[in-house]
Backbone as numpy.savetxt, mean C-alpha at the origin, in Angstrom:
# Nx Ny Nz CAx CAy CAz Cx Cy Cz
-21.55 -5.30 13.65 -22.46 -5.42 14.41 -23.06 -4.42 14.28
-24.66 -4.85 13.89 -25.90 -3.70 14.26 -26.21 -3.00 15.14
-25.06 -3.40 17.11 -25.35 -2.46 17.51 -24.38 -1.32 17.62
-22.98 -1.74 17.74 -22.12 -0.66 16.94 -22.32 0.29 16.18
-22.94 -0.17 15.10 -24.03 0.37 14.01 -24.30 1.43 14.12
-25.19 0.86 14.99 -26.18 2.03 15.45 -25.51 3.47 16.49
-25.10 2.66 17.33 -24.03 3.15 18.50 -23.94 4.96 17.11
-22.88 4.23 16.17 -21.84 5.07 15.52 -22.64 5.94 14.27
-24.16 5.36 14.21 -24.94 6.09 13.75 -25.87 7.12 14.23
-26.14 7.06 14.56 -26.98 7.74 16.03 -26.20 8.73 16.91
-24.84 8.53 17.29 -24.55 9.57 18.38 -24.97 11.15 17.66
-23.84 11.02 17.95 -24.06 13.41 17.58 -22.62 13.60 17.37
-21.78 14.19 16.91 -20.92 14.54 16.62 -20.07 14.79 17.55
-18.54 14.65 18.13 -17.73 15.17 18.97 -18.55 14.46 20.34
-19.17 13.55 20.89 -19.45 13.25 21.80 -18.82 11.66 22.10
-19.11 11.41 23.48 -18.90 10.03 23.83 -19.88 9.12 24.14
-20.02 7.95 23.34 -21.58 7.07 24.04 -21.20 6.76 25.35
-22.69 6.23 25.91 -21.90 5.69 26.79 -22.34 4.18 26.73
-21.63 3.65 27.74 -20.61 2.40 27.39 -22.18 1.32 26.86
-21.82 0.59 25.90 -22.73 -0.43 25.28 -21.72 -1.53 24.95
-22.32 -2.74 25.03 -21.76 -4.42 25.22 -22.77 -4.62 23.61
-21.82 -5.43 22.68 -21.76 -6.60 22.04 -21.06 -7.58 22.08
-21.36 -8.09 21.38 -20.57 -10.16 21.61 -19.78 -10.30 21.25
-18.53 -9.16 21.18 -17.56 -8.64 21.44 -16.53 -7.90 22.52
-17.45 -8.03 23.40 -17.46 -7.01 24.73 -17.59 -5.41 24.27
-17.73 -4.82 25.55 -17.73 -3.67 25.98 -17.20 -2.64 24.99
-17.93 -1.92 24.57 -17.57 -0.28 23.80 -17.85 0.98 24.40
-17.33 2.35 23.84 -17.32 3.08 23.94 -16.87 4.03 22.70
-17.42 4.82 22.75 -17.50 5.43 20.75 -17.48 6.95 21.65
-16.79 7.50 20.28 -16.77 9.02 19.68 -16.89 9.37 18.54
-17.41 9.54 18.21 -17.66 10.52 16.58 -17.26 11.91 16.31
-16.10 11.91 15.58 -15.13 12.95 15.20 -15.66 13.12 14.25
-16.17 12.47 12.83 -16.07 13.35 11.86 -17.21 11.91 10.83
-18.83 12.64 9.68 -19.28 10.95 9.11 -18.96 11.48 8.15
-18.83 10.34 7.40 -18.66 10.85 5.61 -19.53 10.38 4.83
-19.67 10.90 3.08 -21.26 10.86 2.83 -20.94 9.85 2.09
-20.11 8.76 1.74 -19.71 8.08 1.52 -18.26 7.33 1.50
-18.52 5.93 1.49 -17.85 4.97 2.23 -17.16 4.52 1.42
-15.80 5.22 1.28 -14.38 4.49 0.29 -13.52 3.90 0.72
-13.90 3.26 2.36 -13.00 1.70 2.70 -12.62 0.95 1.18
-13.82 0.47 0.53 -13.09 -0.34 -0.48 -12.53 -0.37 -1.26
-12.81 1.20 -1.58 -12.05 1.63 -3.13 -10.90 1.84 -2.51
-10.16 2.68 -1.18 -8.96 3.06 -0.44 -8.39 1.35 -0.86
-9.18 0.14 -0.27 -8.19 -1.18 -0.44 -7.55 -1.54 -1.98
-9.02 -1.15 -2.60 -8.68 -1.49 -4.38 -7.78 -0.96 -4.24
-7.25 0.49 -4.22 -6.09 1.01 -4.91 -5.07 0.81 -4.07
-5.47 0.10 -2.69 -3.75 0.32 -1.84 -3.99 -1.77 -2.48
-4.35 -2.57 -2.69 -3.82 -3.24 -3.07 -3.65 -2.99 -5.37
-4.01 -2.81 -5.48 -3.84 -1.80 -6.93 -1.95 -1.85 -7.04
-1.72 -0.99 -6.37 -0.37 -0.46 -5.44 0.68 -1.51 -5.56
0.40 -2.67 -4.42 1.56 -3.80 -4.64 1.66 -4.41 -5.38
-0.02 -4.40 -6.07 0.51 -5.37 -7.25 1.60 -4.72 -8.52
1.44 -3.42 -8.75 2.04 -2.86 -9.74 2.99 -2.17 -9.26
3.85 -2.12 -7.89 5.40 -2.30 -7.29 5.66 -3.26 -7.90
4.95 -4.23 -7.61 5.70 -6.32 -7.60 5.80 -6.55 -9.15
5.07 -5.81 -10.01 5.00 -6.25 -10.91 6.82 -5.13 -12.06
5.93 -4.44 -11.41 7.65 -2.86 -11.90 9.12 -3.21 -11.82
9.09 -4.29 -10.16 10.36 -4.43 -9.41 10.32 -5.72 -10.57
9.68 -6.63 -10.43 9.71 -8.02 -11.82 10.72 -7.42 -12.62
10.17 -6.71 -13.41 10.20 -6.65 -14.74 11.50 -5.32 -14.48
11.73 -4.84 -13.63 13.22 -4.19 -14.15 14.26 -4.99 -13.67
14.42 -5.92 -12.78 14.77 -6.96 -12.45 14.93 -7.09 -14.42
13.72 -7.97 -14.63 14.60 -8.61 -16.27 15.33 -7.84 -17.12
15.40 -6.63 -16.99 15.56 -5.87 -17.85 16.96 -5.28 -17.17
17.68 -5.30 -16.68 18.79 -5.38 -15.89 19.63 -6.83 -16.43
18.63 -7.34 -16.04 19.72 -9.08 -16.74 19.41 -9.14 -18.31
18.56 -8.38 -19.24 18.44 -8.87 -20.42 20.24 -7.53 -20.60
20.14 -6.67 -20.28 21.27 -5.44 -20.56 22.41 -5.97 -19.76
22.92 -6.98 -18.97 23.93 -7.18 -19.04 24.38 -8.64 -20.25
23.44 -9.43 -20.28 23.36 -10.31 -21.28 23.65 -10.18 -22.71
23.08 -8.66 -23.03 23.66 -8.41 -23.65 24.92 -7.19 -23.92
25.45 -6.67 -22.63 26.86 -5.93 -23.04 27.72 -6.43 -23.49
28.43 -5.46 -24.56 29.78 -5.98 -24.87 31.03 -5.10 -24.43
32.06 -5.64 -23.59 32.60 -4.62 -23.12 34.51 -5.00 -24.06
35.47 -4.32 -24.95 36.63 -4.67 -25.23 37.69 -4.33 -24.86
38.36 -4.72 -24.57 39.28 -4.11 -24.30 40.49 -4.05 -24.65
41.34 -2.53 -25.53 42.35 -2.41 -26.39 43.41 -2.16 -25.47
44.51 -2.10 -26.24 45.60 -1.75 -25.18 46.25 -1.30 -26.36
46.85 0.66 -26.34 47.80 0.79 -27.21 48.95 0.25 -27.39
49.41 0.34 -28.53 50.85 0.02 -28.53 51.56 0.32 -28.11
51.35 1.55 -27.73 53.00 1.42 -25.88 52.50 0.71 -24.91
51.71 0.85 -24.43 51.37 -0.06 -23.31 51.69 -1.61 -23.58
51.31 -1.53 -24.64 51.85 -3.89 -25.05 52.95 -3.85 -24.93
54.04 -2.95 -25.33 55.16 -3.09 -25.71 56.00 -3.03 -24.00
55.40 -2.28 -23.27 55.55 -2.47 -21.68 55.47 -3.71 -20.87
């Protein structure tokens, strides 16, 4: 919203704005700090990457465990003493 953006860009740090109205209602803004670069898009992209990576990792780990179970071979061998009893 242009009105909101204007308030955020022009308000000095650590000051509270006068109430102002936009199409979304009334607002009061306090600017605590400013960034030199907008990293919002980058942060969202990193989060999406982590979510996809974790999902794929879990799928691959489950497939690997199933493969290990399918290829496992256990042979039960009884020694002669236990077989006689």
